[in-house]
C-alpha positions as CSV (number, residue, x, y, z in Angstrom):
1,M,18.1,96.5,6.5
2,N,16.5,96.2,9.8
3,L,12.9,95.6,8.8
4,S,10.0,97.5,10.3
5,F,6.5,96.3,8.7
6,S,3.6,98.7,8.3
7,F,0.3,97.4,6.8
8,I,-1.3,99.8,4.5
9,I,-5.2,99.2,4.2
10,P,-7.6,101.6,2.3
11,V,-11.1,100.7,2.9
12,Y,-14.4,102.0,1.5
13,N,-17.8,101.2,3.0
14,R,-16.6,97.8,4.5
15,P,-16.5,97.6,8.1
16,N,-17.2,93.9,8.4
17,E,-14.7,93.1,5.6
18,I,-11.8,94.9,7.5
19,K,-12.9,93.1,10.9
20,E,-12.0,89.7,9.1
21,L,-8.6,91.1,7.7
22,L,-7.9,92.5,11.3
23,D,-8.7,89.3,13.0
24,S,-6.2,87.5,10.7
25,L,-3.6,90.1,11.4
26,R,-4.1,89.5,15.1
27,L,-3.3,86.1,14.7
28,Q,0.0,86.6,12.9
29,T,2.7,84.3,14.4
30,Y,5.4,86.9,13.7
31,D,6.9,87.6,17.0
32,K,8.1,91.3,16.4
33,T,6.0,94.4,16.6
34,F,4.2,95.7,13.4
35,E,1.8,98.5,12.5
36,V,-1.5,98.6,11.0
37,V,-2.5,101.9,9.3
38,I,-6.3,102.2,8.2
39,V,-7.2,105.0,5.6
40,E,-11.1,105.3,5.3
41,D,-11.5,106.6,1.8
42,G,-14.6,108.9,1.9
43,S,-16.5,106.0,3.2
44,T,-20.6,106.9,3.9
45,I,-20.4,103.6,6.2
46,S,-17.7,104.1,8.8
47,S,-15.2,101.4,10.1
48,E,-14.2,103.6,13.0
49,E,-16.4,101.4,15.5
50,V,-14.8,98.4,14.2
51,I,-11.4,99.3,14.2
52,G,-11.9,100.8,17.9
53,G,-12.0,97.1,18.9
54,Y,-8.5,96.4,18.1
55,V,-6.6,99.3,19.5
56,D,-5.5,97.0,22.5
57,T,-4.2,94.2,20.4
58,L,-2.8,95.9,17.3
59,A,-0.5,98.8,16.8
60,I,-3.2,100.5,14.7
61,S,-4.0,103.8,13.5
62,Y,-6.9,105.2,11.6
63,Y,-7.1,108.1,9.1
64,K,-10.2,109.5,7.4
65,K,-10.0,111.4,4.1
66,T,-11.9,112.4,1.3
67,N,-12.6,109.9,-1.6
68,S,-9.6,109.9,-4.0
69,G,-9.2,106.3,-5.0
70,P,-7.1,103.5,-3.6
71,G,-4.0,104.9,-5.2
72,D,-4.0,108.2,-3.5
73,S,-5.4,106.4,-0.4
74,R,-2.2,104.2,0.0
75,N,0.0,106.9,-0.9
76,Y,-1.8,108.8,1.9
77,G,-1.2,105.7,4.3
78,M,2.3,105.2,3.6
79,G,2.9,109.0,4.1
80,K,1.6,108.6,7.8
81,A,3.3,105.2,8.4
82,K,6.2,104.8,10.9
83,G,7.8,101.7,9.3
84,N,10.4,101.5,6.7
85,Y,8.7,98.5,4.5
86,F,5.0,98.8,3.8
87,I,2.5,96.0,2.8
88,V,-0.3,97.0,1.0
89,L,-3.5,94.9,1.3
90,D,-7.0,95.2,0.1
91,S,-9.4,95.1,2.6
92,D,-11.2,92.0,1.2
93,C,-8.3,89.9,1.9
94,I,-7.7,87.5,4.9
95,L,-3.9,86.5,6.0
96,P,-2.7,83.2,7.0
97,P,-1.1,83.3,10.4
98,Q,2.3,82.8,9.1
99,Y,2.2,85.6,6.4
100,L,4.6,88.2,7.7
101,Q,7.1,85.4,9.1
102,E,7.3,84.1,5.6
103,A,7.4,87.6,4.2
104,E,10.6,88.7,6.6
105,K,12.2,85.2,5.8
106,S,12.4,85.7,2.3
107,L,13.2,89.4,2.3
108,K,16.4,88.8,4.5
109,E,17.3,85.6,2.3
110,D,17.2,87.8,-0.8
111,F,16.1,91.6,-0.4
112,V,14.0,93.3,-2.9
113,H,12.6,96.7,-2.4
114,C,9.1,95.4,-3.8
115,Y,7.6,92.1,-3.7
116,G,4.0,90.5,-4.5
117,G,2.4,87.5,-3.3
118,P,-0.3,85.2,-4.9
119,D,-4.0,84.8,-3.7
120,A,-5.8,81.6,-2.7
121,A,-9.3,80.6,-2.3
122,H,-10.2,80.4,1.5
123,E,-12.4,77.2,2.3
124,S,-15.2,79.8,3.4
125,F,-15.8,81.3,0.1
126,S,-18.8,80.9,-1.9
127,D,-18.9,78.6,-5.1
128,V,-18.6,81.7,-7.3
129,Q,-15.9,83.4,-5.4
130,K,-13.9,80.1,-5.8
131,A,-14.4,80.0,-9.5
132,I,-13.7,83.5,-10.0
133,N,-10.4,82.9,-7.9
134,Y,-9.7,80.1,-10.2
135,A,-10.0,82.3,-13.3
136,M,-8.0,84.8,-11.8
137,T,-5.0,82.8,-10.8
138,S,-5.0,79.7,-13.1
139,F,-1.8,79.4,-15.6
140,L,-4.5,78.0,-18.1
141,T,-6.2,81.4,-18.2
142,T,-4.9,85.1,-18.1
143,G,-4.3,84.5,-14.4
144,G,-0.9,83.0,-15.1
145,I,1.7,84.0,-12.6
146,R,-0.8,85.5,-10.3
147,G,-1.5,81.9,-9.5
148,G,2.2,81.3,-7.7
149,K,4.5,80.6,-10.6
150,K,8.0,80.3,-9.1
151,A,10.2,81.2,-12.0
152,V,9.1,84.6,-13.1
153,D,11.1,87.3,-14.8
154,K,10.3,90.6,-13.5
155,F,7.4,89.7,-11.4
156,Q,4.7,92.5,-11.4
157,P,3.1,92.7,-8.0
158,R,-0.6,93.6,-7.3
159,S,-1.6,95.8,-4.6
160,F,-4.1,93.4,-2.9
161,N,-1.0,91.8,-1.6
162,M,2.2,93.8,-2.3
163,G,5.2,95.0,-0.4
164,I,7.3,98.0,-1.1
165,S,10.0,99.7,0.9
166,K,9.9,103.4,2.1
167,E,13.0,104.2,0.1
168,A,11.4,102.9,-3.4
169,F,7.9,104.5,-2.4
170,E,9.6,108.0,-2.0
171,N,12.0,107.5,-4.9
172,V,9.0,106.7,-7.6
173,G,6.5,109.1,-6.1
174,G,4.0,106.2,-5.1
175,Y,0.7,105.4,-7.0
176,G,-0.9,107.4,-10.1
177,N,-4.4,108.2,-10.3
178,I,-5.5,105.7,-12.6
179,H,-7.8,102.7,-11.5
180,P,-7.6,99.9,-12.3
181,G,-3.6,99.9,-13.5
182,E,-2.3,101.7,-10.7
183,D,-0.3,98.6,-9.9
184,P,1.7,97.8,-13.2
185,D,2.1,101.4,-13.5
186,L,3.8,101.6,-10.0
187,T,6.1,98.5,-10.9
188,I,7.2,99.6,-14.1
189,R,8.3,102.8,-12.5
190,I,9.9,101.1,-9.7
191,W,12.0,98.9,-12.4
192,N,12.9,102.1,-14.2
193,K,14.5,103.5,-11.0
194,G,16.7,100.1,-11.0
195,Y,14.6,98.5,-8.4
196,R,14.2,94.7,-8.3
197,T,10.9,92.8,-7.8
198,K,10.2,89.2,-7.1
199,L,7.2,86.9,-6.0
200,I,7.1,85.4,-2.4
201,T,5.1,82.3,-2.9
202,E,4.7,81.7,0.7
203,A,3.2,85.3,1.4
204,F,0.0,84.3,0.1
205,V,-3.3,85.9,1.1
206,Y,-6.9,84.5,0.7
207,H,-8.7,87.2,-1.4
208,K,-12.3,87.0,-1.2
209,R,-13.2,89.4,-4.4
210,R,-16.5,90.7,-3.3
211,I,-18.1,90.3,-6.8
212,D,-21.0,88.5,-8.5
213,W,-21.0,87.7,-12.2
214,N,-21.8,91.5,-13.4
215,K,-19.3,93.1,-11.2
216,F,-16.6,90.6,-12.3
217,Y,-17.2,91.4,-16.0
218,I,-17.1,95.1,-15.2
219,Q,-13.8,94.5,-13.3
220,V,-12.1,92.4,-16.0
221,N,-13.4,95.0,-18.7
222,K,-11.7,97.7,-17.1
223,F,-8.3,95.7,-16.9
224,G,-8.5,95.2,-20.4
225,M,-9.1,98.8,-21.0
226,V,-6.2,100.2,-18.7
227,R,-3.6,98.0,-20.5
228,P,-3.5,100.0,-23.9
229,I,-3.0,102.9,-21.7
230,L,-0.1,101.5,-19.8
231,N,1.2,100.5,-23.1
232,K,1.1,104.2,-24.4
233,W,2.7,105.4,-21.2
234,H,5.5,102.7,-20.9
235,P,5.7,101.4,-24.6
236,E,8.8,99.2,-23.6
237,T,6.4,96.9,-21.7
238,K,4.2,95.9,-24.8
239,K,3.6,92.4,-25.4
240,I,2.1,90.3,-28.1
241,T,0.4,88.2,-25.5
242,Y,-2.1,91.1,-24.2
243,W,-3.9,90.5,-27.3
244,F,-4.6,86.8,-26.3
245,P,-8.1,87.2,-24.9
246,T,-9.4,89.4,-27.8
247,V,-8.0,86.8,-30.4
248,F,-9.2,83.9,-28.3
249,C,-12.7,85.4,-28.5
250,V,-12.7,86.4,-32.2
251,G,-11.3,82.7,-33.0
252,L,-14.5,81.3,-30.9
253,V,-17.1,83.3,-32.9
254,I,-15.1,82.3,-36.4
255,S,-15.2,78.5,-35.1
256,I,-18.7,78.6,-34.4
257,L,-19.4,80.1,-37.8
258,L,-17.3,77.6,-39.7
259,A,-18.8,74.6,-37.6
260,V,-22.3,75.9,-39.0
261,V,-20.9,75.0,-42.5
262,G,-19.5,71.9,-41.7
263,F,-16.0,72.7,-40.8
264,S,-15.8,71.7,-37.0
265,I,-11.9,71.2,-36.4
266,P,-11.3,74.9,-34.9
267,L,-14.1,74.3,-32.7
268,F,-12.7,71.0,-31.6
269,F,-9.7,72.8,-30.3
270,Y,-11.8,75.2,-28.5
271,A,-13.7,72.3,-26.7
272,T,-10.4,70.4,-26.0
273,Y,-9.2,73.4,-24.0
274,F,-12.2,74.1,-22.2
275,L,-12.2,70.2,-21.2
276,L,-8.7,70.9,-19.9
277,L,-9.7,73.7,-18.0
278,F,-12.7,71.8,-16.5
279,V,-10.4,68.9,-15.4
280,D,-7.5,71.3,-13.9
281,A,-10.2,73.3,-11.9
282,L,-11.9,69.8,-10.7
283,F,-8.4,68.7,-9.7
284,K,-7.5,72.0,-8.0
285,T,-10.8,72.8,-6.4
286,R,-12.2,69.3,-5.5
287,N,-15.7,70.6,-6.2
288,L,-17.7,69.6,-9.3
289,K,-19.9,72.7,-9.2
290,V,-16.8,75.1,-8.9
291,A,-15.3,73.4,-11.8
292,F,-18.2,74.2,-14.1
293,L,-18.4,77.5,-12.6
294,S,-15.0,78.1,-13.5
295,L,-15.6,77.7,-17.1
296,L,-18.1,80.6,-16.9
297,A,-15.7,82.6,-14.9
298,T,-13.0,82.0,-17.6
299,A,-15.2,82.9,-20.5
300,I,-16.4,86.0,-18.8
301,Q,-12.9,86.9,-18.3
302,F,-11.9,86.6,-21.8
303,V,-14.8,88.5,-23.1
304,G,-14.6,91.2,-20.8
305,Y,-10.8,91.9,-21.0
306,G,-10.6,91.1,-24.7
307,Y,-13.4,93.3,-25.5
308,G,-12.0,96.1,-23.2
309,F,-8.5,95.7,-24.8
310,L,-9.6,95.9,-28.2
311,K,-11.9,99.1,-27.4
312,S,-9.2,101.1,-25.8
313,T,-6.6,100.3,-28.4
314,L,-8.6,101.3,-31.1
315,Y,-9.8,104.5,-29.3
316,I,-6.4,105.5,-28.3
317,Q,-4.9,104.8,-31.6
318,S,-7.6,106.9,-33.4
319,S,-7.5,110.0,-31.0
320,N,-5.1,112.8,-30.2
321,K,-6.6,113.0,-26.7
322,K,-4.9,112.0,-23.7
323,P,-6.1,108.9,-22.2
324,E,-7.7,110.7,-19.0
325,E,-9.8,112.6,-21.5
326,I,-11.0,109.3,-23.6
327,F,-11.8,107.6,-20.5
328,P,-12.3,109.9,-17.6
329,K,-14.0,107.0,-15.4
330,L,-10.7,105.1,-15.2
331,F,-9.0,108.1,-13.4
332,F,-9.5,109.5,-10.0
333,R,-9.1,113.1,-9.3
334,V,-6.8,114.0,-6.7
335,N,-6.8,117.2,-4.5
């Protein structure tokens, strides 16, 4: 395939954020033409003026639409794009200069119709952002393969950094209206159509994750809530490992209670795990404060995801209603 790339970037009330991303796109070492498609998803704070400053240096197009969520906005952008291979990014990402060059190199060596890349922490990130990035990418947490594991069977890309061919997009019908959860839903449907996915380790992004601790909890709680919905839609993808955060949290509570009555061995294993986590975070971040904050980020991740997963599972299994009716806030209405 003669690759022609189009970046698809939804944006919502983030003009300063999109500026950082566009600056990084302008610095790409890729020596061929590529397109940038910005979709303003019903923002009340427009990015139009910022984007206007890049029309002379990037092949950029800008569209406005009513708010219908990131999935539908990506579909809209891909419908407008001129390329034959789309790269979907979140607006809070920054690309290293070699990103597109590495993506094309990997696709030419081993072509797939859909790929994902890992995320990393940029040196400019706050300590909280770095700690959250660690929790979201470490193999010692639920981050797992998102941190860049190379040997991955049927890698599930995430749309903060995801490539998909025009052919695959048109064949599967694009993203659904669930959010979050639109990424794995799309990937599963891509697999069901016979397409292959892979991780391109070298095509990483710096993902800023514009969140504080409370927003982080809300985010991971939603991640936990959508997983049982995806299991209901795609039962062939169920895994016992999805229960891990819930079991981990319940086990921790039981271990503390047992320690109170004099049986502290289970709590010792939890302490050993968090010590290992701290050492790993310190080794990877080279920052003592970030290492301590990483413990908090991991705890929030486990509690938020575990509670959301358990709650959603119980609601879905005990109700005859559709997930859209049980959890309407997890779905965008698409006109």
